[in-house]
C-alpha positions in Angstrom: 23.3 9.4 -4.8 23.4 7.1 -1.4 20.8 4.1 -2.0 19.9 1.7 0.9 18.7 -1.6 0.1 18.3 -4.9 2.4 16.8 -8.5 2.2 14.9 -10.5 4.8 14.8 -13.9 4.2 13.3 -15.2 7.6 9.7 -15.1 7.9 9.3 -12.5 10.6 5.7 -12.5 10.7 4.0 -11.7 14.5 1.9 -13.8 16.2 0.1 -13.3 19.3 2.5 -14.7 21.3 5.7 -13.7 19.5 7.8 -10.8 21.4 7.4 -7.7 19.8 8.8 -6.2 16.9 12.5 -5.1 17.7 11.9 -1.5 16.7 8.6 -1.1 18.1 8.6 1.5 20.7 5.4 2.6 22.1 4.4 5.0 24.7 2.4 4.5 27.4 0.3 7.9 27.8 -1.9 6.3 31.2 -2.7 2.8 32.0 -5.2 0.8 29.3 -8.8 0.6 30.1 -10.5 -2.2 28.9 -11.3 -0.5 25.7 -8.3 0.9 24.9 -7.7 3.9 22.4 -4.0 3.5 20.4 -2.3 6.5 18.2 -0.1 6.2 15.6 1.3 9.6 14.1 3.7 9.6 11.2 5.9 12.8 10.6 7.1 12.8 7.2 8.6 15.1 4.6 5.6 16.4 3.8 2.8 15.2 5.6 1.8 15.0 9.2 -0.6 11.9 9.8 -2.5 11.0 13.0 -4.8 7.7 13.5 -6.6 6.9 16.3 -8.3 3.7 16.7 -9.8 0.8 18.9 -9.4 -3.0 18.5 -12.3 -4.9 16.8 -12.5 -8.4 16.3 -11.5 -8.2 12.6 -8.8 -5.9 13.0 -9.3 -2.3 14.4 -12.2 0.8 14.2 -10.9 4.0 13.3 -12.6 6.6 15.7 -10.7 9.9 14.9 -7.9 10.8 12.1 -6.0 13.8 10.6 -3.7 14.6 7.8 -2.2 18.0 7.0 0.7 19.2 4.7 3.3 20.6 6.4 6.4 20.0 4.1 8.7 19.6 6.7 11.3 19.0 4.1 11.0 22.2 2.2 14.2 23.5 0.8 16.1 20.3 2.6 17.7 19.4 -0.4 19.3 22.4 -0.8 20.4 23.7 2.6 20.5 20.2 4.5 18.2 22.0 7.6 14.9 22.0 8.1 13.6 25.7 7.9 12.3 27.7 11.0 9.1 28.2 9.0 8.5 24.5 8.2 8.9 24.0 11.9 6.3 26.3 12.9 4.1 24.4 10.3 5.1 21.3 11.8 4.7 22.2 15.6 1.4 23.8 14.6 0.1 21.0 13.1 1.6 18.3 16.0 -0.3 20.7 18.5 -3.6 19.9 17.0 -2.5 15.9 17.2 -1.9 16.0 21.0 -5.0 18.0 21.3 -6.8 14.8 19.7 -5.2 12.6 21.7 -6.0 13.7 24.6 -9.8 14.4 23.6 -9.8 10.5 22.6 -8.5 9.5 25.8 -5.5 7.5 23.7 -3.9 5.0 26.0 -1.1 4.1 24.0 1.1 6.1 21.4 3.7 5.6 19.0 4.7 8.9 16.8 7.4 7.9 14.0 9.2 10.5 11.9 10.9 9.7 8.7 13.5 10.4 6.0 13.4 14.4 6.5 14.4 14.0 10.4 16.8 11.1 9.3 18.7 13.9 6.9 18.2 17.3 8.5 21.3 18.6 10.0 19.7 20.3 12.7 16.9 17.2 13.3 17.8 17.4 16.7 17.1 20.8 17.5 13.6 20.2 15.8 12.9 16.9 17.8 13.9 19.0 21.0 11.1 21.7 19.6 8.7 19.0 19.6 9.2 18.1 23.0 9.4 21.2 24.7 6.3 23.0 22.8 4.0 19.7 22.4 5.4 17.0 24.9 5.4 14.4 22.1 8.5 12.1 21.6 9.4 11.5 18.1 11.0 8.3 16.9 13.1 8.9 14.0 12.7 5.1 12.3 15.4 4.2 9.4 14.4 3.0 6.2 14.1 -0.5 7.2 11.9 -0.3 9.8 9.7 2.3 7.4 9.1 -0.8 4.7 8.4 -3.1 7.2 5.6 -1.0 8.8 4.2 -0.5 5.4 3.9 -4.5 4.7 2.0 -4.9 7.9 -0.3 -1.6 6.9 -1.1 -2.9 3.1 -1.7 -6.9 4.0 -5.1 -6.3 3.9 -5.1 -5.5 0.2 -2.9 -8.6 -0.8 -4.9 -10.3 -4.1 -4.8 -14.0 -2.5 -4.1 -15.4 -6.4 -0.6 -13.6 -6.7 2.5 -15.0 -4.7 4.5 -11.6 -5.0 3.6 -8.1 -4.0 5.4 -4.6 -4.5 4.8 -1.7 -2.8 5.7 1.4 -4.1 5.7 4.3 -1.3 6.2 8.0 -3.1 6.9 10.1 0.3 8.0 13.6 0.4 11.7 12.8 1.0 11.9 9.3 0.1 10.5 6.2 -2.1 10.4 2.8 -0.6 10.2 -0.3 -2.9 9.2 -3.4 -0.6 9.3 -7.2 -2.4 6.7 -9.6 -0.3 6.3 -13.3 -0.8 2.5 -13.5 -0.3 1.8 -16.3 1.8 -2.0 -15.2 2.2 -2.1 -17.5 -1.0 -1.8 -20.3 1.1 -4.4 -19.0 3.7 -2.6 -17.5 6.4 -4.2 -14.0 7.2 -0.8 -12.8 8.9 1.2 -10.3 7.6 3.5 -11.4 4.1 6.8 -12.5 4.4 9.3 -9.2 3.5 11.6 -10.5 0.5 13.6 -7.4 0.2 13.6 -3.4 0.4 14.8 -0.7 -1.0 14.8 3.2 -0.3 15.7 6.0 -2.8 16.3 9.2 -1.5 14.4 10.9 -4.2 10.5 12.1 -3.0 8.0 14.3 -4.5 9.3 17.2 -2.6 13.0 17.2 -3.7 12.3 16.4 -7.6 9.7 19.6 -7.7 12.3 21.7 -6.3 14.9 20.8 -8.6 12.8 20.2 -11.6 9.8 22.5 -11.1 6.5 21.8 -9.9 3.9 24.3 -12.0 4.7 24.0 -15.6 6.1 20.7 -16.4 7.1 20.0 -20.0 7.3 16.6 -21.6 11.5 16.8 -21.4 11.5 17.9 -17.9 9.0 15.0 -16.7 11.3 12.7 -18.8 14.2 13.7 -17.0 12.7 13.0 -13.9 11.2 10.0 -14.9 15.1 9.0 -16.0 16.6 9.9 -12.8 14.2 7.5 -10.4 14.5 4.8 -13.2 18.2 4.7 -12.6 17.6 4.4 -9.1 15.2 1.8 -9.2 16.7 -0.5 -11.4 19.5 -2.2 -9.7 16.8 -3.4 -7.0 14.4 -4.7 -9.8 17.2 -6.3 -11.9 18.5 -8.2 -8.9 15.2 -9.7 -7.5 13.8 -10.3 -10.9 10.7 -8.6 -10.7 9.9 -7.5 -14.4 10.0 -11.0 -15.2 7.1 -11.6 -11.9 5.3 -9.1 -13.2 5.5 -10.3 -17.1 4.4 -13.8 -15.8 1.4 -12.1 -13.7 2.8 -13.1 -10.6 3.3 -9.9 -9.2 1.1 -7.2 -7.7 1.5 -3.7 -7.3 0.3 -1.8 -4.8 0.6 2.0 -4.6 0.5 4.1 -1.4 1.0 7.6 -1.6 -1.1 11.0 -1.8 -0.5 10.6 -5.8 -1.9 7.4 -6.4 -5.1 8.2 -3.8 -5.1 11.6 -5.9 -5.2 9.5 -9.5 -8.1 7.4 -7.7 -9.9 10.4 -6.9 -9.4 11.9 -10.2 -10.5 8.6 -11.9 -13.7 8.4 -9.7 -14.5 12.1 -10.5 -15.1 12.7 -6.7 -16.7 16.0 -6.0 -13.9 15.9 -2.4 -11.9 13.0 -1.7 -13.4 9.8 0.0 -11.4 7.4 1.5 -14.1 4.6 1.7 -14.2 4.8 -2.3 -10.3 4.8 -2.9 -9.0 2.4 -0.7 -8.3 -1.0 -2.5 -9.3 0.1 -5.7 -8.0 -1.1 -8.6 -6.3 0.6 -11.9 -5.6 -0.9 -15.1 -2.2 0.4 -15.9 -3.3 1.8 -19.3 -5.3 4.3 -17.2 -2.6 4.9 -14.8 -0.6 6.1 -17.8 -3.5 7.7 -19.0 -4.3 9.6 -15.7 -0.5 10.4 -15.2 -0.4 12.0 -18.6 -3.5 14.0 -17.9 -2.2 15.5 -14.8 1.1 16.5 -16.5 -0.6 18.3 -19.1 -2.7 20.4 -16.9 -1.8 23.7 -16.1 -0.7 24.6 -12.3 -3.7 26.7 -11.8 -5.9 23.8 -13.1 -4.2 21.4 -10.6 -5.0 24.0 -7.5 -8.9 24.4 -8.7 -9.1 20.5 -9.6 -11.3 18.9 -6.2 -9.0 15.9 -5.7 -5.3 17.9 -6.0 -5.9 21.0 -4.7 -3.2 23.8 -3.5 -1.0 21.5 -1.2 -0.5 19.4 -3.9 -0.6 21.1 -7.1 2.9 21.4 -7.3 4.1 18.2 -6.2 1.4 15.7 -8.0 3.3 15.9 -11.2 6.6 14.5 -9.5 4.8 11.9 -8.0 3.5 10.8 -11.0 7.1 10.7 -12.5 8.1 8.6 -9.9 5.0 5.9 -10.4 5.6 5.6 -14.3 9.6 5.4 -13.8 8.8 1.8 -11.7 6.0 0.5 -14.0 7.9 1.3 -17.0 10.6 -1.2 -15.2 8.3 -3.7 -14.2 4.9 -3.1 -16.2 2.5 -5.3 -14.3 -1.5 -5.2 -15.5 -2.3 -2.6 -12.7 -2.4 -0.4 -9.7 -4.2 -1.4 -6.1 -4.5 1.8 -4.4 -3.8 1.5 -1.0 -5.1 4.7 1.5 -3.1 3.1 3.9 0.4 2.0 5.3 2.8 3.0 8.1 0.5 4.0 10.4 -1.6 1.1 10.1 1.4 -0.8 10.6 2.0 0.8 13.8 -1.4 0.1 15.2 -0.8 -3.6 14.2 2.2 -4.1 15.9 1.0 -2.2 19.4 -2.0 -3.9 19.4 0.0 -7.7 18.7 2.2 -6.9 21.6 -0.9 -6.1 24.2 -2.3 -9.7 22.5 -6.0 -7.9 22.3 -6.9 -10.0 18.9 -9.7 -12.0 18.9 -8.6 -12.9 15.4 -5.8 -12.3 13.0 -5.7 -8.7 11.6 -4.9 -6.5 9.2 -6.4 -3.3 10.1 -9.4 -1.7 8.7 -11.6 1.5 9.2 
């Protein structure tokens, strides 16, 4: 199985006076007024997500958001193609996004697509359908830029007492691990240095389709964990992440529907509430307990749970297996939960390019 990894030894943190990130390309919808509205759209293998925000003195203020599970990558691992049904679901979601962008008067937009569009044989056909039906230009980004955007988005959650952090971003078609050197420990509020990253082409959609996502027994669950663990182990060993965790130097940050779902369950939320989930801390023992609780639930019980629901019921067990594979390799004291990531990174970089900040910013709602 192909894996993608990279290392970055140079400090590439953006400054107000820095040139734009080399991979940041943003479309100007019309001339920007004094209080510009920015849009960041992230089309993944499973989800279509949009944030619309205005600059604020301490970051940015989200004025609208949208998220819909579209399963763009459904069946992709088997056929190598985006199915007609997945295309139609995704196009319908993108039309909602376009309506919101117009309603909010968005003046600058960046819309990106990730693993499903990178892998699909008919990816160009899908992108053309998006252009013709929605009037959107989707930028298919590579795994390296995806990792870099995650660090900008998650920077506000870094623990200044720890020198290192590892972000695990569990997607529908891939899982990214990002190792950061946390310079905020020295009072620097900009984004941390990206030391190395790894993209494993295994996500919740792929695993659920191959191993099953309805009634998942312990042997099947352990097989998922073992496959993911074998793909992550070389990266963890090469960079000594387990040793850093053992000495309490490594903060683990999780950004995905899996970790936010587990947090919602722990908080016993009657419905999902980002304000209570983003930035929460789950001790490792609690993460293990919640993951086992999810695995042991029947499919019907997962569908009925207010923090899981029908859209995630067949995927969340696979997400728990990915998370467990990483913490077995690299057992930290717990998990910082991030309901943020790529979209916030896009907003941060666009606003940095435009010089709109009055203070170093990490983003926020």
